[in-house]
C-alpha positions as CSV (number, residue, x, y, z in Angstrom):
1,M,9.3,-23.6,-16.7
2,I,10.4,-26.4,-14.3
3,V,12.5,-24.8,-11.7
4,Y,14.2,-28.6,-10.3
5,Q,14.1,-31.4,-12.4
6,H,16.0,-34.8,-12.2
7,T,15.4,-38.2,-11.2
8,K,14.7,-40.0,-7.7
9,L,18.0,-41.2,-7.0
10,R,19.4,-37.7,-7.9
11,F,16.8,-36.0,-5.5
12,L,17.4,-38.2,-2.9
13,E,21.1,-37.6,-3.0
14,D,20.4,-34.1,-3.1
15,V,18.1,-33.9,0.0
16,T,21.2,-36.4,1.8
17,D,24.4,-34.6,1.0
18,R,23.1,-30.7,0.7
19,V,20.7,-28.6,1.4
20,I,17.6,-29.3,-0.9
21,E,15.8,-26.0,-0.1
22,D,19.1,-24.0,-1.0
23,I,18.8,-26.1,-4.4
24,V,16.0,-25.5,-5.6
25,H,16.3,-21.7,-3.8
26,T,19.3,-21.0,-6.4
27,E,17.2,-22.7,-9.3
28,Y,14.2,-20.6,-8.7
29,L,16.3,-17.3,-8.9
30,K,18.3,-18.5,-12.3
31,S,14.7,-19.6,-13.6
32,T,12.6,-16.7,-12.9
33,G,15.3,-14.0,-12.1
34,R,13.5,-13.0,-8.3
35,Y,14.4,-14.2,-5.5
36,A,12.1,-17.0,-3.8
37,T,9.7,-15.2,-0.8
38,D,10.3,-16.6,2.7
39,A,7.4,-18.5,3.0
40,E,8.4,-20.7,-0.4
41,Y,11.7,-21.1,1.7
42,R,10.0,-22.2,4.6
43,S,7.5,-24.8,2.6
44,W,10.4,-25.9,0.6
45,Q,12.4,-26.5,4.2
46,H,9.8,-28.2,5.8
47,S,8.1,-30.2,2.8
48,L,10.9,-31.8,0.3
49,G,12.4,-33.8,3.2
50,Q,8.9,-35.2,3.8
51,M,8.8,-36.3,0.0
52,A,12.2,-37.8,0.1
53,N,10.6,-40.0,2.8
54,V,7.5,-40.7,1.1
55,L,10.2,-41.7,-2.1
56,R,12.6,-43.9,0.3
57,D,11.5,-47.4,-1.0
58,K,13.2,-49.8,-3.1
59,D,10.0,-50.5,-4.9
60,L,9.6,-47.3,-6.0
61,P,12.2,-47.1,-9.2
62,D,15.2,-44.6,-9.3
63,D,14.5,-43.2,-12.6
64,M,11.5,-41.7,-11.6
65,G,11.1,-38.4,-13.1
66,V,11.1,-35.8,-9.8
67,G,10.0,-32.2,-10.1
68,I,9.4,-29.1,-8.4
69,E,7.9,-25.7,-9.2
70,F,6.3,-26.3,-12.3
71,G,4.8,-23.1,-13.4
72,I,2.0,-23.8,-15.8
73,P,1.9,-21.5,-18.6
74,Q,-0.3,-18.8,-19.1
75,T,-0.7,-18.5,-15.2
76,S,0.1,-17.7,-11.8
77,K,-0.5,-21.5,-10.8
78,R,3.3,-23.4,-9.8
79,I,2.8,-27.1,-9.3
80,D,4.5,-28.4,-6.2
81,F,5.9,-31.6,-6.7
82,L,5.6,-33.7,-10.0
83,L,6.5,-37.4,-10.5
84,S,6.6,-39.1,-14.5
85,G,7.1,-42.8,-14.8
86,R,5.0,-45.2,-16.9
87,S,2.7,-48.1,-15.9
88,D,3.2,-51.7,-15.8
89,D,1.3,-51.2,-19.2
90,D,3.5,-48.4,-20.8
91,V,0.8,-45.5,-20.3
92,E,2.8,-42.4,-19.2
93,H,1.9,-41.3,-15.7
94,V,2.5,-38.4,-13.7
95,I,1.4,-37.4,-10.5
96,I,0.9,-34.1,-9.2
97,V,1.3,-33.6,-5.6
98,E,-0.4,-30.0,-3.4
99,L,2.4,-29.7,-0.8
100,K,1.2,-28.2,2.8
101,Q,2.5,-27.3,6.1
102,W,-0.8,-26.9,7.4
103,S,-1.7,-28.6,10.8
104,E,-5.5,-26.9,11.3
105,S,-7.9,-25.4,8.6
106,F,-11.6,-24.5,9.9
107,L,-15.1,-25.4,7.5
108,S,-16.5,-23.2,4.9
109,D,-19.7,-23.8,3.3
110,K,-18.4,-22.3,0.4
111,D,-18.3,-24.6,-3.2
112,C,-14.0,-26.6,-2.7
113,I,-13.5,-22.7,0.3
114,I,-11.8,-24.2,3.4
115,L,-10.3,-21.3,5.5
116,A,-6.2,-22.1,7.1
117,R,-3.0,-19.5,7.1
118,R,-1.6,-19.1,4.1
119,G,1.9,-17.8,3.1
120,G,2.8,-16.7,6.4
121,S,-0.8,-14.8,7.1
122,T,-1.4,-14.6,10.6
123,G,-4.6,-15.3,10.4
124,P,-7.5,-17.6,8.7
125,R,-8.0,-16.5,5.0
126,E,-10.6,-18.7,2.8
127,G,-8.6,-20.2,-0.8
128,A,-8.9,-23.5,-2.1
129,H,-8.9,-26.8,-0.3
130,P,-5.8,-28.3,-1.4
131,S,-7.7,-32.0,-3.1
132,Y,-8.8,-29.0,-5.8
133,Q,-6.1,-27.1,-6.2
134,A,-4.8,-30.0,-7.6
135,W,-7.0,-31.5,-9.3
136,S,-7.6,-28.0,-10.9
137,Y,-3.8,-28.5,-12.2
138,A,-4.5,-31.0,-13.7
139,A,-7.9,-29.9,-15.9
140,L,-5.2,-27.4,-16.9
141,L,-3.0,-29.0,-17.8
142,E,-5.5,-32.2,-19.8
143,G,-6.7,-28.5,-21.1
144,F,-4.0,-27.0,-22.5
145,N,-1.4,-28.4,-23.1
146,E,-0.8,-30.5,-26.3
147,A,1.9,-33.2,-24.9
148,V,-0.9,-34.2,-22.4
149,Y,-3.9,-34.5,-24.1
150,D,-2.1,-35.5,-27.5
151,G,0.2,-37.6,-25.6
152,G,-2.0,-39.7,-24.3
153,V,-0.5,-38.8,-20.7
154,A,-2.5,-40.0,-17.5
155,L,-2.5,-37.2,-14.7
156,R,-2.7,-37.9,-11.0
157,P,-3.0,-35.4,-8.7
158,C,-3.4,-35.9,-4.8
159,A,-2.6,-33.8,-1.7
160,Y,-0.2,-34.1,1.2
161,L,-0.5,-32.2,3.8
162,H,2.1,-33.9,6.1
163,N,1.5,-32.5,9.5
164,Y,-2.3,-32.9,10.0
165,V,-3.8,-35.1,11.7
166,A,-7.5,-36.0,10.1
167,D,-10.2,-33.9,12.1
168,D,-13.8,-33.8,10.1
169,V,-12.5,-30.4,8.6
170,I,-10.0,-30.7,5.7
171,D,-11.9,-34.1,4.8
172,N,-15.6,-33.5,5.4
173,A,-18.4,-35.0,3.6
174,H,-18.0,-31.0,2.2
175,Y,-14.9,-31.8,0.3
176,A,-15.5,-35.2,-0.9
177,P,-15.9,-34.4,-4.7
178,Y,-12.6,-33.2,-5.0
179,I,-10.7,-35.6,-2.4
180,E,-12.5,-38.7,-4.7
181,K,-10.6,-36.5,-7.8
182,A,-7.4,-35.4,-6.0
183,P,-6.6,-38.3,-2.8
184,L,-6.1,-36.0,0.5
185,F,-2.7,-37.6,2.6
186,L,-2.0,-36.7,5.9
187,K,0.7,-36.8,8.7
188,G,1.6,-40.2,10.4
189,E,4.3,-43.2,9.3
190,A,0.4,-45.3,7.6
191,E,-0.6,-41.9,5.7
192,R,2.7,-42.1,4.2
193,K,2.6,-45.4,3.1
194,R,-0.8,-44.5,1.7
195,L,0.7,-41.8,-0.6
196,R,3.1,-44.2,-1.4
197,E,0.8,-47.2,-2.4
198,F,-1.0,-44.1,-4.6
199,I,1.8,-43.7,-6.5
200,K,3.5,-47.5,-7.2
201,Q,-0.1,-47.8,-8.0
202,H,0.6,-45.7,-11.3
203,V,4.4,-45.7,-11.6
204,K,6.2,-48.9,-12.0
205,K,8.7,-47.7,-14.6
206,G,11.1,-44.8,-14.2
207,D,11.7,-42.4,-17.3
208,N,14.7,-40.3,-15.9
209,A,12.5,-37.1,-16.3
210,E,11.8,-37.4,-20.0
211,L,8.2,-36.6,-19.6
212,L,8.4,-33.9,-17.2
213,F,10.3,-32.3,-20.1
214,K,8.1,-32.6,-22.8
215,I,5.3,-31.4,-20.7
216,E,7.3,-28.3,-20.0
217,Q,8.2,-28.0,-23.8
218,G,4.5,-29.0,-24.7
219,R,2.4,-26.4,-26.7
220,I,-0.6,-24.4,-25.3
221,R,-3.6,-25.0,-27.3
222,P,-7.5,-26.1,-25.9
223,S,-7.9,-29.6,-26.3
224,K,-10.0,-31.2,-28.5
225,M,-12.2,-32.6,-25.5
226,L,-12.5,-28.7,-24.1
227,V,-13.8,-27.4,-27.3
228,D,-16.2,-30.1,-27.7
229,S,-17.2,-29.8,-23.8
230,L,-18.1,-25.9,-24.2
231,A,-20.0,-25.9,-27.5
232,K,-22.1,-28.5,-25.9
233,M,-22.7,-26.4,-23.6
234,I,-23.6,-23.2,-25.2
235,K,-25.6,-24.8,-27.8
236,G,-29.5,-24.7,-27.5
237,N,-28.6,-22.5,-24.1
238,R,-31.1,-20.1,-24.6
239,E,-29.7,-17.2,-22.9
240,F,-26.3,-17.4,-25.2
241,V,-28.2,-17.5,-27.9
242,L,-26.9,-13.9,-30.2
243,V,-29.6,-11.6,-32.0
244,D,-29.6,-8.4,-34.2
245,D,-26.2,-6.7,-33.3
246,Q,-24.9,-8.4,-30.9
247,K,-24.1,-11.3,-34.1
248,V,-22.9,-8.5,-35.9
249,V,-20.6,-7.6,-33.2
250,F,-19.3,-11.3,-32.6
251,E,-18.5,-11.4,-36.2
252,N,-16.8,-8.7,-36.6
253,A,-14.5,-9.5,-32.6
254,I,-13.8,-12.9,-34.2
255,A,-12.5,-11.3,-37.4
256,I,-9.9,-8.6,-35.1
257,A,-9.0,-11.6,-33.1
258,R,-7.8,-14.0,-36.0
259,R,-5.4,-11.1,-37.9
260,A,-4.3,-10.0,-34.4
261,S,-0.3,-11.4,-34.0
262,P,2.8,-10.1,-31.7
263,E,3.5,-8.2,-34.7
264,S,0.1,-6.9,-34.9
265,K,-1.4,-6.0,-31.5
266,Q,-5.1,-5.5,-31.5
267,V,-7.5,-3.9,-29.2
268,L,-11.3,-3.9,-29.4
269,I,-13.8,-1.8,-27.8
270,I,-17.6,-2.9,-27.7
271,K,-20.0,-0.1,-26.0
272,G,-22.8,-0.9,-24.5
273,G,-25.5,0.0,-21.9
274,P,-27.3,-2.3,-19.6
275,G,-29.0,-4.9,-21.2
276,T,-27.4,-4.9,-24.3
277,G,-25.8,-8.6,-24.1
278,K,-22.4,-7.6,-23.5
279,S,-21.7,-11.0,-21.6
280,V,-23.8,-12.8,-24.0
281,V,-21.4,-12.0,-26.6
282,A,-18.3,-12.2,-24.5
283,I,-19.0,-15.9,-23.3
284,N,-20.3,-16.9,-26.8
285,L,-16.3,-15.6,-27.8
286,L,-14.6,-16.7,-25.3
287,V,-16.1,-20.7,-26.5
288,E,-15.8,-19.5,-30.4
289,L,-12.2,-18.4,-30.3
290,S,-11.4,-21.6,-28.3
291,K,-13.0,-23.9,-31.5
292,L,-10.1,-21.7,-33.4
293,G,-7.7,-22.8,-31.5
294,L,-6.9,-19.5,-30.0
295,V,-5.8,-19.7,-26.5
296,G,-8.0,-17.1,-24.3
297,K,-9.7,-16.7,-21.0
298,Y,-12.9,-14.3,-19.5
299,V,-11.6,-11.8,-17.3
300,S,-13.8,-9.4,-15.2
301,K,-13.1,-7.2,-12.2
302,N,-15.8,-8.8,-10.2
303,A,-15.8,-12.5,-9.3
304,A,-19.8,-12.7,-9.4
305,P,-20.4,-12.0,-13.2
306,R,-17.4,-15.3,-13.8
307,A,-19.1,-17.3,-11.2
308,V,-22.6,-17.2,-12.7
309,Y,-21.7,-17.1,-16.2
310,K,-19.9,-20.4,-15.6
311,A,-22.2,-22.5,-14.0
312,K,-24.6,-20.9,-16.5
313,L,-22.5,-23.0,-19.1
314,T,-22.1,-25.7,-17.0
315,G,-25.6,-26.3,-15.2
316,T,-23.8,-26.8,-11.7
317,L,-22.8,-24.0,-9.0
318,K,-19.6,-26.4,-8.6
319,Q,-16.5,-25.7,-9.9
320,T,-15.3,-27.6,-13.2
321,E,-12.9,-28.4,-15.8
322,I,-13.6,-25.0,-17.9
323,S,-12.8,-22.8,-14.5
324,N,-9.9,-22.3,-16.3
325,L,-10.7,-20.4,-18.9
326,F,-12.6,-17.5,-15.9
327,A,-9.8,-14.9,-14.2
328,G,-9.5,-12.2,-12.1
329,S,-8.2,-8.7,-13.7
330,G,-5.8,-8.6,-11.5
331,A,-4.0,-12.0,-12.8
332,F,-1.9,-10.7,-15.4
333,I,0.5,-8.6,-13.3
334,N,3.3,-10.7,-13.8
335,T,2.2,-12.5,-17.5
336,P,4.8,-12.0,-19.9
337,P,4.1,-10.5,-23.2
338,N,1.4,-11.7,-25.6
339,T,1.2,-15.1,-23.2
340,F,-2.5,-15.5,-25.0
341,D,-4.0,-15.3,-28.5
342,V,-6.9,-13.0,-26.8
343,L,-8.8,-12.0,-23.8
344,V,-12.5,-11.1,-23.4
345,V,-12.5,-8.5,-20.9
346,D,-16.0,-8.0,-19.6
347,E,-17.0,-4.9,-17.2
348,A,-14.4,-3.5,-18.5
349,H,-15.2,0.0,-16.9
350,R,-14.4,-1.6,-13.5
351,L,-10.6,-2.2,-14.3
352,N,-8.6,-0.7,-11.5
353,E,-5.0,0.6,-11.6
354,K,-3.5,-1.7,-8.8
355,S,-4.3,-5.6,-8.4
356,G,-4.1,-7.6,-4.6
357,L,-6.1,-7.6,-1.7
358,Y,-4.7,-4.1,-0.8
359,G,-4.5,-2.2,-4.0
360,N,-0.8,-2.8,-4.2
361,L,0.7,-4.9,-6.9
362,G,1.1,-3.8,-10.4
363,E,1.4,-0.9,-12.5
364,N,-2.4,-0.5,-14.2
365,Q,-4.9,-3.1,-15.1
366,I,-5.5,-2.1,-18.4
367,K,-1.7,-1.9,-19.5
368,E,-1.0,-5.5,-18.7
369,L,-4.6,-7.4,-19.9
370,I,-3.2,-5.2,-23.1
371,T,0.6,-6.6,-22.9
372,S,-0.5,-10.3,-21.9
373,A,-2.5,-10.7,-25.0
374,N,-2.4,-10.0,-29.3
375,C,-5.9,-9.5,-29.3
376,T,-7.9,-7.8,-26.4
377,V,-11.6,-7.3,-26.2
378,F,-12.6,-4.6,-23.7
379,F,-16.8,-4.6,-22.7
380,V,-17.5,-1.4,-21.8
381,D,-20.0,1.1,-20.0
382,D,-19.0,4.4,-19.1
383,D,-22.2,4.6,-17.0
384,Q,-21.2,2.0,-14.9
385,V,-18.4,3.2,-12.9
386,V,-19.3,2.8,-9.6
387,T,-16.0,3.8,-7.8
388,L,-13.3,5.8,-7.1
389,K,-10.8,2.4,-8.1
390,D,-12.6,1.9,-11.7
391,I,-10.4,3.4,-14.3
392,G,-12.0,1.5,-17.2
393,H,-13.9,4.0,-19.4
394,S,-13.4,4.1,-23.1
395,A,-11.1,7.3,-23.2
396,E,-8.6,5.5,-21.1
397,L,-8.9,2.4,-22.8
398,R,-7.7,4.0,-26.3
399,R,-4.9,6.1,-24.5
400,W,-3.4,2.7,-23.3
401,A,-3.8,1.0,-26.6
402,S,-2.0,4.0,-28.6
403,T,0.5,4.3,-25.7
404,L,1.4,0.1,-26.0
405,G,0.4,0.3,-30.4
406,A,-1.9,-1.9,-30.4
407,A,-4.9,-0.9,-33.2
408,V,-8.1,0.3,-32.1
409,S,-11.7,-0.5,-33.1
410,E,-14.6,-0.1,-31.6
411,L,-18.3,-1.6,-31.9
412,E,-21.6,-0.9,-30.2
413,L,-24.6,-2.6,-28.9
414,R,-27.8,-0.6,-29.2
415,S,-30.4,-3.1,-29.0
416,Q,-31.7,-2.9,-25.8
417,F,-32.8,-6.8,-24.4
418,R,-32.9,-6.1,-20.8
419,C,-36.0,-4.2,-19.2
420,N,-38.6,-5.1,-21.1
421,G,-36.6,-4.2,-24.1
422,S,-37.3,-0.4,-23.4
423,D,-34.7,1.8,-24.5
424,G,-37.3,4.5,-23.2
425,Y,-37.0,3.3,-19.4
426,I,-33.2,3.9,-19.8
427,A,-33.6,6.8,-21.1
428,W,-36.5,7.6,-18.7
429,L,-33.8,6.6,-15.7
430,D,-31.2,8.5,-17.2
431,H,-33.1,12.0,-17.2
432,N,-34.7,11.4,-13.5
433,L,-31.5,10.3,-11.8
434,G,-29.9,13.7,-12.8
435,I,-27.2,11.0,-15.1
436,R,-27.8,13.3,-18.5
437,E,-30.9,15.3,-20.0
438,T,-33.2,13.5,-22.2
439,A,-36.6,13.4,-24.1
440,N,-37.6,10.7,-21.7
441,S,-38.6,12.9,-18.5
442,T,-42.0,11.1,-17.9
443,F,-43.0,7.4,-17.7
444,D,-45.6,7.6,-20.4
445,G,-45.4,5.3,-23.6
446,I,-43.0,3.4,-21.5
447,D,-43.5,-0.4,-21.1
448,F,-41.9,-1.8,-18.2
449,D,-43.0,-2.9,-14.5
450,F,-41.9,0.2,-12.8
451,R,-43.2,0.9,-9.4
452,V,-42.4,2.6,-5.8
453,I,-43.3,0.5,-3.2
454,D,-44.7,1.7,-0.2
455,S,-42.4,-0.2,2.8
456,P,-39.3,-2.3,2.5
457,V,-41.8,-5.8,4.1
458,E,-44.0,-4.8,1.1
459,L,-41.0,-4.9,-1.7
460,H,-39.6,-7.6,-0.3
461,A,-42.6,-9.7,0.1
462,L,-43.3,-8.6,-3.6
463,I,-40.3,-10.3,-5.0
464,A,-40.2,-13.1,-3.6
465,E,-43.9,-13.7,-5.2
466,K,-42.0,-12.7,-8.6
467,N,-39.5,-15.2,-7.8
468,K,-41.5,-18.6,-7.4
469,A,-41.5,-18.9,-10.9
470,K,-38.3,-18.9,-11.9
471,N,-35.6,-17.8,-8.7
472,R,-34.5,-15.1,-10.7
473,A,-36.0,-12.3,-8.3
474,R,-34.0,-10.6,-5.7
475,V,-33.8,-7.5,-2.9
476,V,-30.5,-5.4,-3.8
477,A,-30.2,-2.2,-1.8
478,G,-27.6,0.7,-1.8
479,Y,-24.8,0.5,0.3
480,C,-25.2,2.5,3.3
481,W,-26.0,0.1,6.0
482,D,-22.7,-1.5,7.7
483,W,-22.0,-5.3,7.2
484,V,-22.5,-6.2,10.5
485,S,-23.3,-9.9,10.4
486,R,-19.7,-10.5,8.9
487,R,-18.7,-11.0,12.1
488,R,-22.2,-11.5,14.6
489,P,-23.8,-13.9,12.2
490,D,-26.9,-13.5,14.6
491,A,-27.3,-9.5,13.6
492,F,-29.2,-7.9,10.9
493,D,-27.6,-5.5,8.5
494,I,-30.6,-3.3,7.0
495,E,-33.1,-2.8,9.5
496,F,-36.4,-0.3,9.7
497,P,-37.3,-0.7,13.0
498,E,-40.5,1.8,12.1
499,H,-41.8,-1.2,9.6
500,G,-40.5,-4.2,11.7
501,Y,-38.0,-5.3,8.4
502,A,-34.0,-7.0,9.5
503,K,-32.2,-8.3,6.8
504,R,-28.6,-9.6,5.9
505,W,-26.4,-8.6,3.1
506,N,-25.4,-11.3,0.8
507,L,-22.0,-10.9,1.2
508,D,-20.7,-14.1,2.8
509,R,-22.2,-17.7,2.7
510,D,-23.1,-17.5,-1.0
511,G,-20.9,-15.3,-2.7
512,S,-20.3,-14.9,-5.8
513,L,-22.9,-17.1,-6.9
514,W,-25.5,-14.9,-4.6
515,I,-27.5,-14.1,-7.3
516,M,-28.4,-17.8,-8.2
517,T,-28.8,-19.4,-4.8
518,P,-32.4,-20.0,-3.9
519,S,-32.0,-19.9,-0.2
520,S,-30.3,-15.9,-0.7
521,I,-34.1,-14.2,-1.7
522,D,-34.2,-14.1,2.2
523,E,-31.0,-11.6,1.7
524,V,-30.5,-8.0,0.2
525,G,-27.7,-8.0,-2.7
526,C,-25.5,-4.9,-3.3
527,I,-23.9,-3.1,-6.5
528,H,-20.4,-5.6,-5.6
529,T,-22.9,-8.7,-6.5
530,C,-25.3,-8.1,-9.2
531,Q,-23.3,-6.0,-11.7
532,G,-23.0,-7.3,-14.7
533,L,-25.9,-9.5,-14.2
534,E,-29.4,-10.3,-15.1
535,L,-32.9,-11.1,-13.3
536,D,-36.5,-11.4,-14.4
537,Y,-37.6,-8.8,-11.7
538,V,-35.2,-6.5,-9.0
539,G,-36.4,-4.8,-5.9
540,V,-34.4,-1.9,-4.9
541,I,-33.8,-0.4,-1.7
542,V,-32.8,3.3,-2.7
543,G,-30.1,4.9,0.6
544,P,-29.9,7.6,2.4
545,D,-26.9,7.9,-0.2
546,L,-29.3,9.8,-2.8
547,L,-31.7,12.2,-1.5
548,M,-34.6,14.9,-2.5
549,R,-34.0,18.0,-1.3
550,E,-35.5,21.8,-2.0
551,G,-36.6,20.1,-5.6
552,Q,-33.0,18.8,-6.6
553,L,-31.8,14.9,-6.1
554,V,-28.8,15.4,-4.3
555,S,-25.5,12.6,-4.2
556,A,-25.0,12.7,-0.1
557,P,-21.7,10.2,0.1
558,Q,-21.5,10.9,4.1
559,N,-24.8,8.4,4.4
560,R,-22.6,5.2,2.8
561,S,-21.3,2.6,5.2
562,G,-17.6,3.0,6.0
563,R,-16.9,-0.4,5.3
564,D,-18.1,0.3,1.7
565,R,-14.8,0.3,-0.8
566,S,-16.5,1.9,-3.6
567,I,-15.3,5.8,-2.8
568,W,-13.2,5.3,0.5
569,G,-10.9,7.9,0.7
570,Y,-13.0,10.5,-1.0
571,T,-12.4,12.5,2.2
572,T,-8.6,13.1,1.4
573,R,-9.6,13.5,-2.1
574,M,-11.7,17.0,-1.4
575,Q,-8.8,18.6,0.4
576,A,-7.1,18.6,-3.0
577,D,-9.2,18.3,-5.4
578,P,-13.0,19.3,-4.0
579,E,-14.6,20.3,-7.2
580,G,-13.3,17.0,-9.4
581,T,-13.9,14.9,-6.2
582,S,-17.5,16.0,-5.6
583,E,-18.5,15.9,-9.0
584,L,-17.0,12.3,-9.1
585,T,-18.7,10.8,-6.3
586,D,-21.7,12.2,-7.4
587,R,-21.8,10.5,-10.5
588,I,-20.4,6.7,-9.0
589,I,-23.3,7.7,-6.5
590,R,-26.3,8.2,-9.6
591,N,-24.8,5.3,-11.2
592,T,-24.7,2.9,-9.2
593,Y,-28.9,3.2,-8.7
594,K,-28.6,3.5,-12.3
595,T,-27.0,0.0,-12.6
596,L,-29.1,-1.3,-9.5
597,M,-32.6,-0.2,-11.0
598,T,-31.8,-1.8,-14.8
599,R,-30.8,-5.5,-13.7
600,G,-34.5,-6.9,-14.3
601,L,-35.9,-8.2,-17.5
602,K,-38.7,-7.3,-17.0
603,G,-39.5,-5.0,-13.8
604,C,-38.3,-3.0,-10.8
605,F,-39.6,-2.0,-8.1
606,V,-38.7,0.9,-5.1
607,Y,-38.4,1.5,-2.3
608,C,-36.8,5.1,-0.5
609,S,-35.8,4.5,3.2
610,D,-36.1,8.9,3.0
611,A,-39.9,9.9,2.8
612,E,-38.7,13.2,0.2
613,T,-36.8,11.3,-2.1
614,Q,-40.0,8.7,-1.7
615,A,-41.9,10.9,-3.2
616,Y,-39.7,12.1,-5.9
617,F,-40.0,8.5,-7.4
618,R,-43.4,8.1,-6.8
619,G,-44.5,11.5,-8.7
620,L,-42.4,10.7,-11.3
621,V,-44.8,7.4,-11.9
622,R,-48.1,9.0,-11.2
623,T,-49.4,8.9,-14.2
624,L,-49.3,4.8,-13.5
């Protein structure tokens, strides 16, 4: 869908004779059935006239195509401004222009991220650099729009910030990789002239906007180049080799996905505990389905699994062309029914009802995911529900599938590949964390390196030593300490003065890639940045939210940090349903520590902040 699609001549007439923002607003309402927001209207008001000033040049053909607000199929993304035409050698070109009204921004040390006021916000928020945005839109079209990749269309992305004066922030060397891919143009006549020259370099002849129409109508399916690239990434990568029941589940999932259609919707629920390879199967499915020409995405609630698996596939921490294959679970609020062939939903137990920063958007993520695809594959572990907002347990997945008329299939991953392949260790944890009674009450015969360490200093030193081999060891903790370093970077978050231990949470600088960034070994991770991921060795600091008292292991939700959203609102819920809320928060706390203690392939080392709890865990492994 392109909201406004005409020639340069008509566009300039509309800017001169009529109010262009009102024309676009009217067309937007016709195209979408929705009114544009005030922020969108202001952006048209401020930016489209600036683009008209750029295009007022006799050397730019009057019949070149002009497109405004191109909604990229299968995404919520819209390209601000498009120009189409042909070069001197008759190669078809489309210029993608990301428009911004910014006049200031602030550096971030994260890849492609910059802070700025966005969409009418009162303060700076993190988001993608404008050059990255423009480049990513081009990559999306080159990877999925058949009219682009089969038609040999050359896409030329750029960003135009017409109110912004160069300040070594927006044009900082940190963003150079993306500015090289999508040139940045700023305020002033000299910059406007540079943008004109950029356009002239690629568009010498007009096309009456025919190319824009072709792209708008282009069939959506993965390109051969993208598929070949994915296949090359996964081939020979030992982390993604399928073994035992992983291969069986994978083949069955492929068969179910291939027979799905809008008339025969399919939901596949794949159950598996920690270390059974759910994410490995999920990534393999994404690649194989793309090879089959099916359009799909890897979806997760948490950003960490998406970021880490993208990096493991590509071998780089930078954003690449395959980034468009990964999405958050809240990205499908306005997606039309059956837009995708397949959605592969990892960590489905973490799905929420509502989406958005404030949890006030959409109706239900499970419903939205099933509705958006012919086939939805959910990977789930009911014992890894770790917040009050998590609704993606298997019974709820079945209920929504039935409600929406989808056929339901269920498969299970049983073989344990983490925790030294020890199913006994998982059962031992379940028993001794009070999750369920099992026959594994003692550690006898369990082949896994589990230790209770005397101090947090010793714990961190041991993990740091293990990390030297492959950068696959980290310390994590229950979220029982406030994140004070977020506003006071020199402050420490997790402190044990009696041991001389002071560390910071990982939650800012490295973001979702914390578990892979070498420098983060000195920080402490939490459930939100390690769930769904694995290490060789994990060190776990058990906080005062899990305590041994009078011979019983009890949860203490009041000892969680007030900044942890996992159990926000539990005191209010206690008033309405004290028994149910108490049971749920208790399960969340126990599940959290089970999840943390099962991140390691080879070993888990534990320190408890409470002496009685420390003695309890030490007693469990006294035979060692």
